[in-house]
Each structure stands twice: as C-alpha cells, then as structure tokens.
N, C-alpha and C positions, 0 to 999 in steps of 0.2 A: 315305581318299580320298573315299569316298561321303559322309562327313560334310561334307567341304569343299564338294562340289557342292550338297548340301542347304542348307548355310548360305549359299552364293552365291545360289542361287535365292530363298531367303528374303529376302535383302537386296535383290535386284532388285525385289521386290514393293514396297519402300519408296521406290524411285526415282520422282521426279516428272519425267516426260518432257516436253520442250518441245512446245508446240502447233505446228501447221503454220505459222501466221503468225509465231510466234517463230523457228522454224527458218529461214524465208525472210528475216526481218530480220537474223538473225545471219549468214546467208550473204552478204547484201549488205554488211554491215559488214566481214566478213573480206575480201571481194573488193576493197573500197575501200582497206582497209589494205594489201593486197598490191600493188595498183597504185601507191599512194603510196610504198611501200617500194621498188618497182622503179624508179620515177622518181628517187627519192633516190639509189639506187645508180648509175643511169645517169648522172645529172648529175655526181656526185663521181668516178665512174670516168673519165668524159670529161675532167673538169678535171685529174685526176691524170695521165692519159695525155698530154694536151697539155703539161702542165708538164714531164713527163719528156722528151718529144720536144724541147721548147724547150731544156732543159738539155743534152740530148745534142748539139744543134746549136751551142750556145754553147761548150761545152768540147770 
C-alpha cells in the first residue's frame, strides 16, 4: 500500500498543470457548452411536449 502511494506521488510530479489563464479559458468554454446544451434540451423538450399535447387533444 505504501508503494502505491509512493508511486502515485512520483507520477504527480510528472503532471503538467494548466496555468491560471488556461483554467479560465477552459472554464469559459465549459460554461458556454453547458448553456448551449441546456438551450438544446429546452427547445426540443418544449417541441416534444407541445407535440404530445397536440396529439392528446386530437385523439
């Protein structure tokens, strides 16, 4: 178990961490994608719901 932690910490020294500017830009990209996905779901959910309500009234 101790060997596992030693190896893990040794590997963490090889990690290249993103800079503050990279982290900010990635955050902005993720937020934009989330908002676009939310809009996509909102639009198609509304269309589907309206279609189901229309079909319910027709039949």
